[in-house]
DRENTORKOL-3810 file (N, C-alpha, C; in nm, 4 decimals):
REM DRENTORKOL-3810
@n.u->-2.3134; n.v->-3.1391; n.w->5.0790; ca.u->-2.2362; ca.v->-3.1098; ca.w->5.0352; c.u->-2.0564; c.v->-3.1241; c.w->5.1059
@n.u->-2.0106; n.v->-3.1749; n.w->4.9801; ca.u->-1.8418; ca.v->-3.1967; ca.w->5.0296; c.u->-1.7433; c.v->-3.0540; c.w->4.9666
@n.u->-1.6935; n.v->-3.0625; n.w->5.0444; ca.u->-1.5853; ca.v->-2.9310; ca.w->5.0403; c.u->-1.4831; c.v->-2.9970; c.w->4.9136
@n.u->-1.4856; n.v->-2.9485; n.w->4.8013; ca.u->-1.3216; ca.v->-2.9824; ca.w->4.7371; c.u->-1.3630; c.v->-2.8799; c.w->4.6840
@n.u->-1.3474; n.v->-2.9114; n.w->4.5418; ca.u->-1.2931; ca.v->-2.7899; ca.w->4.4143; c.u->-1.3625; c.v->-2.7563; c.w->4.3450
@n.u->-1.4948; n.v->-2.8347; n.w->4.2900; ca.u->-1.6092; ca.v->-2.8496; ca.w->4.2334; c.u->-1.6652; c.v->-2.7919; c.w->4.3525
@n.u->-1.7081; n.v->-2.7792; n.w->4.4408; ca.u->-1.8167; ca.v->-2.7613; ca.w->4.4879; c.u->-1.7332; c.v->-2.6228; c.w->4.6098
@n.u->-1.6410; n.v->-2.6009; n.w->4.6067; ca.u->-1.6029; ca.v->-2.4365; ca.w->4.6906; c.u->-1.6984; c.v->-2.3263; c.w->4.6755
@n.u->-1.7011; n.v->-2.2903; n.w->4.5432; ca.u->-1.7126; ca.v->-2.1700; ca.w->4.4906; c.u->-1.8771; c.v->-2.1725; c.w->4.5465
@n.u->-1.9465; n.v->-2.2948; n.w->4.5577; ca.u->-2.0776; ca.v->-2.2994; ca.w->4.6007; c.u->-2.0608; c.v->-2.2096; c.w->4.7320
@n.u->-1.9696; n.v->-2.3013; n.w->4.8320; ca.u->-1.9904; ca.v->-2.3139; ca.w->4.9247; c.u->-1.9467; c.v->-2.1347; c.w->5.0134
@n.u->-1.8581; n.v->-2.1381; n.w->4.9155; ca.u->-1.8345; ca.v->-2.0016; ca.w->4.9847; c.u->-1.8645; c.v->-1.8401; c.w->4.9697
@n.u->-1.9574; n.v->-1.8564; n.w->4.8274; ca.u->-2.0958; ca.v->-1.7895; ca.w->4.8221; c.u->-2.1479; c.v->-1.8306; c.w->4.8832
@n.u->-2.2176; n.v->-1.9262; n.w->4.9670; ca.u->-2.3506; ca.v->-1.9138; ca.w->5.0511; c.u->-2.2669; c.v->-1.8202; c.w->5.1667
@n.u->-2.1211; n.v->-1.8660; n.w->5.2394; ca.u->-2.0727; ca.v->-1.7933; ca.w->5.3008; c.u->-2.0858; c.v->-1.6547; c.w->5.2787
@n.u->-1.9657; n.v->-1.6131; n.w->5.2488; ca.u->-1.9886; ca.v->-1.4685; ca.w->5.1477; c.u->-2.1423; c.v->-1.3615; c.w->5.1841
@n.u->-2.2943; n.v->-1.4497; n.w->5.1309; ca.u->-2.3612; ca.v->-1.4202; ca.w->5.1651; c.u->-2.4096; c.v->-1.4260; c.w->5.2842
@n.u->-2.3643; n.v->-1.4546; n.w->5.3438; ca.u->-2.4416; ca.v->-1.5230; ca.w->5.4876; c.u->-2.4954; c.v->-1.6127; c.w->5.5019
@n.u->-2.5570; n.v->-1.6783; n.w->5.4289; ca.u->-2.6683; ca.v->-1.7579; ca.w->5.4085; c.u->-2.6087; c.v->-1.9178; c.w->5.4845
@n.u->-2.6957; n.v->-1.9680; n.w->5.6100; ca.u->-2.6661; ca.v->-2.1366; ca.w->5.6808; c.u->-2.6465; c.v->-2.1999; c.w->5.5682
@n.u->-2.5502; n.v->-2.3074; n.w->5.6085; ca.u->-2.4753; ca.v->-2.3933; ca.w->5.4955; c.u->-2.3905; c.v->-2.5397; c.w->5.6157
@n.u->-2.4169; n.v->-2.5818; n.w->5.5655; ca.u->-2.4289; ca.v->-2.7512; ca.w->5.5713; c.u->-2.3230; c.v->-2.8378; c.w->5.5226
@n.u->-2.1292; n.v->-2.8644; n.w->5.4992; ca.u->-2.0871; ca.v->-2.9192; ca.w->5.4385; c.u->-2.0058; c.v->-3.0158; c.w->5.4962
@n.u->-1.9378; n.v->-3.0945; n.w->5.4602; ca.u->-1.8386; ca.v->-3.1765; ca.w->5.5187; c.u->-1.7207; c.v->-3.1836; c.w->5.4258
@n.u->-1.5888; n.v->-3.2539; n.w->5.5393; ca.u->-1.4905; ca.v->-3.2159; ca.w->5.4511; c.u->-1.3342; c.v->-3.3052; c.w->5.5323
@n.u->-1.2832; n.v->-3.3361; n.w->5.4183; ca.u->-1.2117; ca.v->-3.4808; ca.w->5.4763; c.u->-1.1187; c.v->-3.4306; c.w->5.6626
@n.u->-1.1382; n.v->-3.5440; n.w->5.7328; ca.u->-1.0775; ca.v->-3.4960; ca.w->5.8099; c.u->-0.9253; c.v->-3.4320; c.w->5.8475
@n.u->-0.8233; n.v->-3.4587; n.w->5.7012; ca.u->-0.6938; ca.v->-3.3770; ca.w->5.7106; c.u->-0.7081; c.v->-3.2811; c.w->5.7031
@n.u->-0.8086; n.v->-3.1865; n.w->5.6709; ca.u->-0.8364; ca.v->-3.0422; ca.w->5.5674; c.u->-0.8692; c.v->-2.9397; c.w->5.6978
@n.u->-0.8943; n.v->-3.0589; n.w->5.8134; ca.u->-0.9409; ca.v->-2.9511; ca.w->5.9505; c.u->-0.8712; c.v->-2.9928; c.w->6.0385
@n.u->-0.9125; n.v->-2.9017; n.w->6.1572; ca.u->-0.8203; ca.v->-2.9214; ca.w->6.2915; c.u->-0.8383; c.v->-3.0092; c.w->6.3612
@n.u->-0.9068; n.v->-3.1320; n.w->6.2898; ca.u->-0.8959; ca.v->-3.2671; ca.w->6.3299; c.u->-0.8540; c.v->-3.3890; c.w->6.2530
@n.u->-0.7304; n.v->-3.3002; n.w->6.1891; ca.u->-0.6385; ca.v->-3.4213; ca.w->6.0724; c.u->-0.6170; c.v->-3.5304; c.w->6.2024
@n.u->-0.5383; n.v->-3.4791; n.w->6.2989; ca.u->-0.4464; ca.v->-3.5688; ca.w->6.4322; c.u->-0.5582; c.v->-3.5878; c.w->6.5606
@n.u->-0.6724; n.v->-3.5623; n.w->6.5468; ca.u->-0.7587; ca.v->-3.5766; ca.w->6.6576; c.u->-0.9084; c.v->-3.6056; c.w->6.6132
@n.u->-0.9400; n.v->-3.7124; n.w->6.7080; ca.u->-1.1434; ca.v->-3.7206; ca.w->6.7088; c.u->-1.2158; c.v->-3.6221; c.w->6.6876
@n.u->-1.3246; n.v->-3.6437; n.w->6.5539; ca.u->-1.3611; ca.v->-3.4707; ca.w->6.6129; c.u->-1.5172; c.v->-3.5121; c.w->6.6816
@n.u->-1.5433; n.v->-3.3858; n.w->6.7157; ca.u->-1.6804; ca.v->-3.4444; ca.w->6.8624; c.u->-1.8070; c.v->-3.5249; c.w->6.7382
@n.u->-1.8625; n.v->-3.6095; n.w->6.8792; ca.u->-1.9937; ca.v->-3.6764; ca.w->6.7861; c.u->-2.0787; c.v->-3.5842; c.w->6.7893
@n.u->-2.1105; n.v->-3.4663; n.w->6.8560; ca.u->-2.1843; ca.v->-3.3904; ca.w->6.9196; c.u->-2.1367; c.v->-3.2476; c.w->6.8552
@n.u->-2.2924; n.v->-3.1822; n.w->6.7711; ca.u->-2.2373; ca.v->-3.0377; ca.w->6.7110; c.u->-2.1361; c.v->-2.9854; c.w->6.8153
@n.u->-2.0377; n.v->-2.8853; n.w->6.7505; ca.u->-1.9346; ca.v->-2.8327; ca.w->6.9030; c.u->-1.8620; c.v->-2.7342; c.w->6.8374
@n.u->-1.8901; n.v->-2.5902; n.w->6.9230; ca.u->-1.8155; ca.v->-2.5040; ca.w->6.8429; c.u->-1.6442; c.v->-2.5251; c.w->6.9145
@n.u->-1.5555; n.v->-2.4450; n.w->6.8362; ca.u->-1.4367; ca.v->-2.4138; ca.w->6.7838; c.u->-1.3762; c.v->-2.3156; c.w->6.7876
@n.u->-1.4007; n.v->-2.2459; n.w->6.7697; ca.u->-1.4112; ca.v->-2.1015; ca.w->6.7685; c.u->-1.2535; c.v->-2.0806; c.w->6.7579
@n.u->-1.1787; n.v->-2.0013; n.w->6.6621; ca.u->-1.0240; ca.v->-1.9222; ca.w->6.6561; c.u->-1.0238; c.v->-1.8627; c.w->6.7799
@n.u->-0.9215; n.v->-1.8429; n.w->6.8214; ca.u->-0.8495; ca.v->-1.7648; ca.w->6.8492; c.u->-0.9068; c.v->-1.5766; c.w->6.8231
@n.u->-0.8492; n.v->-1.4727; n.w->6.9413; ca.u->-0.8984; ca.v->-1.3901; ca.w->6.9370; c.u->-0.7653; c.v->-1.3312; c.w->6.9053
@n.u->-0.7757; n.v->-1.2664; n.w->6.7834; ca.u->-0.5911; ca.v->-1.2203; ca.w->6.7570; c.u->-0.5995; c.v->-1.0701; c.w->6.6863
@n.u->-0.5192; n.v->-1.0104; n.w->6.6563; ca.u->-0.5708; ca.v->-0.8570; ca.w->6.6449; c.u->-0.5515; c.v->-0.8836; c.w->6.4517
@n.u->-0.5068; n.v->-0.7392; n.w->6.3809; ca.u->-0.5711; ca.v->-0.7926; ca.w->6.2294; c.u->-0.4512; c.v->-0.8188; c.w->6.1557
@n.u->-0.3128; n.v->-0.7691; n.w->6.2228; ca.u->-0.2365; ca.v->-0.7921; ca.w->6.1947; c.u->-0.1704; c.v->-0.9710; c.w->6.2327
@n.u->-0.2489; n.v->-1.0206; n.w->6.3202; ca.u->-0.1939; ca.v->-1.1557; ca.w->6.3166; c.u->-0.3018; c.v->-1.2625; c.w->6.2368
@n.u->-0.4208; n.v->-1.1633; n.w->6.2021; ca.u->-0.4754; ca.v->-1.2966; ca.w->6.1264; c.u->-0.4555; c.v->-1.2714; c.w->5.9691
@n.u->-0.3637; n.v->-1.0941; n.w->5.9300; ca.u->-0.3175; ca.v->-1.1359; ca.w->5.7768; c.u->-0.2028; c.v->-1.2562; c.w->5.8011
@n.u->-0.1452; n.v->-1.2426; n.w->5.9035; ca.u->-0.0408; ca.v->-1.3765; ca.w->5.9252; c.u->-0.1110; c.v->-1.5041; c.w->5.8879
@n.u->-0.2278; n.v->-1.5347; n.w->5.9799; ca.u->-0.2746; ca.v->-1.6881; ca.w->5.9175; c.u->-0.2984; c.v->-1.6783; c.w->5.8096
@n.u->-0.4119; n.v->-1.5599; n.w->5.6992; ca.u->-0.4341; ca.v->-1.6098; ca.w->5.6096; c.u->-0.2882; c.v->-1.6394; c.w->5.5296
@n.u->-0.1543; n.v->-1.5663; n.w->5.5271; ca.u->-0.0486; ca.v->-1.5531; ca.w->5.4271; c.u->-0.0149; c.v->-1.7030; c.w->5.4573
@n.u->-0.0032; n.v->-1.7451; n.w->5.5569; ca.u->0.0679; ca.v->-1.8520; ca.w->5.5911; c.u->-0.0140; c.v->-1.9964; c.w->5.5655
@n.u->-0.1551; n.v->-1.9781; n.w->5.5580; ca.u->-0.2487; ca.v->-2.0974; ca.w->5.5582; c.u->-0.1943; c.v->-2.1517; c.w->5.4126
@n.u->-0.1810; n.v->-2.0952; n.w->5.3648; ca.u->-0.1006; ca.v->-2.2148; ca.w->5.2255; c.u->-0.2655; c.v->-2.2135; c.w->5.0808
@n.u->-0.1895; n.v->-2.2484; n.w->4.9761; ca.u->-0.3398; ca.v->-2.2345; ca.w->4.8607; c.u->-0.3753; c.v->-2.3809; c.w->4.8758
@n.u->-0.3229; n.v->-2.4731; n.w->4.9414; ca.u->-0.3904; ca.v->-2.6071; ca.w->4.9136; c.u->-0.5260; c.v->-2.6407; c.w->5.0042
@n.u->-0.6057; n.v->-2.7765; n.w->5.0078; ca.u->-0.7279; ca.v->-2.7727; ca.w->5.0685; c.u->-0.6892; c.v->-2.7595; c.w->5.2046
@n.u->-0.6167; n.v->-2.8042; n.w->5.2396; ca.u->-0.6633; ca.v->-2.7214; ca.w->5.3872; c.u->-0.6695; c.v->-2.5656; c.w->5.4722
@n.u->-0.5408; n.v->-2.5228; n.w->5.3811; ca.u->-0.5371; ca.v->-2.3964; ca.w->5.3523; c.u->-0.6749; c.v->-2.3208; c.w->5.3938
@n.u->-0.7400; n.v->-2.3675; n.w->5.2120; ca.u->-0.8148; ca.v->-2.2864; ca.w->5.1901; c.u->-0.9388; c.v->-2.3084; c.w->5.2587
@n.u->-0.9481; n.v->-2.3907; n.w->5.2786; ca.u->-1.0481; ca.v->-2.4322; ca.w->5.4611; c.u->-1.0575; c.v->-2.3056; c.w->5.5916
@n.u->-0.9094; n.v->-2.3337; n.w->5.5704; ca.u->-0.8362; ca.v->-2.2798; ca.w->5.6977; c.u->-0.8965; c.v->-2.0915; c.w->5.6599
@n.u->-0.8592; n.v->-2.0438; n.w->5.5849; ca.u->-0.9066; ca.v->-1.9232; ca.w->5.5258; c.u->-1.0406; c.v->-1.8853; c.w->5.4891
@n.u->-1.1365; n.v->-1.9991; n.w->5.4433; ca.u->-1.3194; ca.v->-1.9711; ca.w->5.4514; c.u->-1.3247; c.v->-1.9645; c.w->5.5958
@n.u->-1.2754; n.v->-2.0074; n.w->5.7067; ca.u->-1.2935; ca.v->-2.0823; ca.w->5.8633; c.u->-1.2863; c.v->-1.8849; c.w->5.8638
@n.u->-1.1720; n.v->-1.8706; n.w->5.8500; ca.u->-1.1405; ca.v->-1.7420; ca.w->5.9238; c.u->-1.2625; c.v->-1.6450; c.w->5.9227
@n.u->-1.2538; n.v->-1.6088; n.w->5.7496; ca.u->-1.3705; ca.v->-1.5481; ca.w->5.7142; c.u->-1.5230; c.v->-1.5281; c.w->5.7506
@n.u->-1.5449; n.v->-1.7054; n.w->5.7865; ca.u->-1.6540; ca.v->-1.6874; ca.w->5.8263; c.u->-1.6696; c.v->-1.6204; c.w->5.9836
@n.u->-1.5835; n.v->-1.6629; n.w->6.0318; ca.u->-1.5114; ca.v->-1.5905; ca.w->6.1717; c.u->-1.5592; c.v->-1.4290; c.w->6.1657
@n.u->-1.4711; n.v->-1.3593; n.w->6.1263; ca.u->-1.4502; ca.v->-1.2062; ca.w->6.0723; c.u->-1.6030; c.v->-1.1678; c.w->6.0314
@n.u->-1.6643; n.v->-1.2466; n.w->5.9505; ca.u->-1.7890; ca.v->-1.1795; ca.w->5.9349; c.u->-1.9030; c.v->-1.2195; c.w->6.0353
@n.u->-1.8997; n.v->-1.2705; n.w->6.2012; ca.u->-2.0147; ca.v->-1.2867; ca.w->6.2387; c.u->-2.0397; c.v->-1.4319; c.w->6.1982
@n.u->-2.0043; n.v->-1.5062; n.w->6.1458; ca.u->-2.0400; ca.v->-1.6103; ca.w->6.1175; c.u->-1.9877; c.v->-1.7039; c.w->6.2761
@n.u->-2.0935; n.v->-1.8203; n.w->6.2569; ca.u->-2.0344; ca.v->-1.9905; ca.w->6.3744; c.u->-2.0823; c.v->-2.1032; c.w->6.3035
@n.u->-1.9477; n.v->-2.1313; n.w->6.3153; ca.u->-1.9165; ca.v->-2.3159; ca.w->6.2654; c.u->-1.9614; c.v->-2.3406; c.w->6.4057
@n.u->-2.0209; n.v->-2.4825; n.w->6.3538; ca.u->-1.9991; ca.v->-2.5883; ca.w->6.4717; c.u->-1.9611; c.v->-2.7374; c.w->6.3687
@n.u->-1.8927; n.v->-2.8186; n.w->6.4411; ca.u->-1.7683; ca.v->-2.8829; ca.w->6.3921; c.u->-1.8979; c.v->-3.1041; c.w->6.4383
@n.u->-1.8806; n.v->-3.1694; n.w->6.3541; ca.u->-1.9220; ca.v->-3.2860; ca.w->6.4356; c.u->-1.8927; c.v->-3.3969; c.w->6.3871
@n.u->-1.8289; n.v->-3.4781; n.w->6.3723; ca.u->-1.7731; ca.v->-3.6320; ca.w->6.3152; c.u->-1.9001; c.v->-3.6935; c.w->6.2155
@n.u->-1.8165; n.v->-3.6698; n.w->6.0341; ca.u->-1.9559; ca.v->-3.7609; ca.w->5.9853; c.u->-1.9325; c.v->-3.9044; c.w->5.9911
@n.u->-1.8192; n.v->-3.9051; n.w->5.9733; ca.u->-1.8009; ca.v->-4.0871; ca.w->5.9684; c.u->-1.6051; c.v->-4.0985; c.w->5.9909
@n.u->-1.5464; n.v->-4.1491; n.w->5.9890; ca.u->-1.3956; ca.v->-4.2091; ca.w->5.9952; c.u->-1.3104; c.v->-4.1237; c.w->5.9281
@n.u->-1.3537; n.v->-4.0717; n.w->5.7815; ca.u->-1.2658; ca.v->-3.9670; ca.w->5.7160; c.u->-1.3158; c.v->-3.8375; c.w->5.6973
@n.u->-1.4628; n.v->-3.7897; n.w->5.7817; ca.u->-1.5136; ca.v->-3.7037; ca.w->5.7121; c.u->-1.5531; c.v->-3.5873; c.w->5.8023
@n.u->-1.5672; n.v->-3.4770; n.w->5.8275; ca.u->-1.6063; ca.v->-3.3999; ca.w->5.9463; c.u->-1.6941; c.v->-3.2482; c.w->5.8740
@n.u->-1.8091; n.v->-3.2967; n.w->5.8926; ca.u->-1.9355; ca.v->-3.1756; ca.w->5.8783; c.u->-1.9102; c.v->-3.0339; c.w->5.9560
@n.u->-1.9247; n.v->-2.9651; n.w->5.9226; ca.u->-1.9103; ca.v->-2.8245; ca.w->5.8983; c.u->-2.0690; c.v->-2.7664; c.w->5.9091
@n.u->-2.1332; n.v->-2.7554; n.w->6.0024; ca.u->-2.2368; ca.v->-2.6492; ca.w->5.9783; c.u->-2.2210; c.v->-2.4560; c.w->6.0102
@n.u->-2.2127; n.v->-2.3634; n.w->5.9432; ca.u->-2.1933; ca.v->-2.2285; ca.w->5.9421; c.u->-2.3505; c.v->-2.1850; c.w->5.9452
@n.u->-2.3622; n.v->-2.1143; n.w->6.0283; ca.u->-2.4811; ca.v->-2.0328; ca.w->6.0784; c.u->-2.4447; c.v->-1.8930; c.w->6.1124
@n.u->-2.4995; n.v->-1.8137; n.w->6.0427; ca.u->-2.5035; ca.v->-1.6326; ca.w->6.1145; c.u->-2.6387; c.v->-1.5849; c.w->6.1109
@n.u->-2.6421; n.v->-1.4545; n.w->6.2345; ca.u->-2.7406; ca.v->-1.4074; ca.w->6.2951; c.u->-2.8005; c.v->-1.3602; c.w->6.1981
@n.u->-2.9313; n.v->-1.3642; n.w->6.2214; ca.u->-3.0415; ca.v->-1.3557; ca.w->6.1357; c.u->-3.1056; c.v->-1.1924; c.w->6.1809
@n.u->-3.0725; n.v->-1.0971; n.w->6.0788; ca.u->-3.0931; ca.v->-0.9043; ca.w->6.1581; c.u->-3.2294; c.v->-0.8826; c.w->6.0667
END
C-alpha cells in the first residue's frame, strides 16, 4: 500500500490500533530523501527526546506529505511501535510497522 492521501487514513488507523502494517512511500517523504535506503530491513529509531522536544518536532514538521509521515513515525515510536525501512525501488522506501503483542 502506498503512503498517499487516499491511503493515509487506513495506514494511520492501523497504526493507532497497533496493528502491524507494511507500506511504501516516495524517498523524498522519508529520511532517505538525500541518502540511499538500506537493502535489508533496518531500524532507524528516533533519538530519545524530552516530551517538549517531541512537541517541537510535531509543531515544526508541517502538514505536507513529509511532515505527515514524520508525525506518524513519531506517533508509532511513542506508542511502542517499531519501524523497519528498506529500499523498494529507486524511488520508494518500504516501511514495516510492528507492535509487541500482549
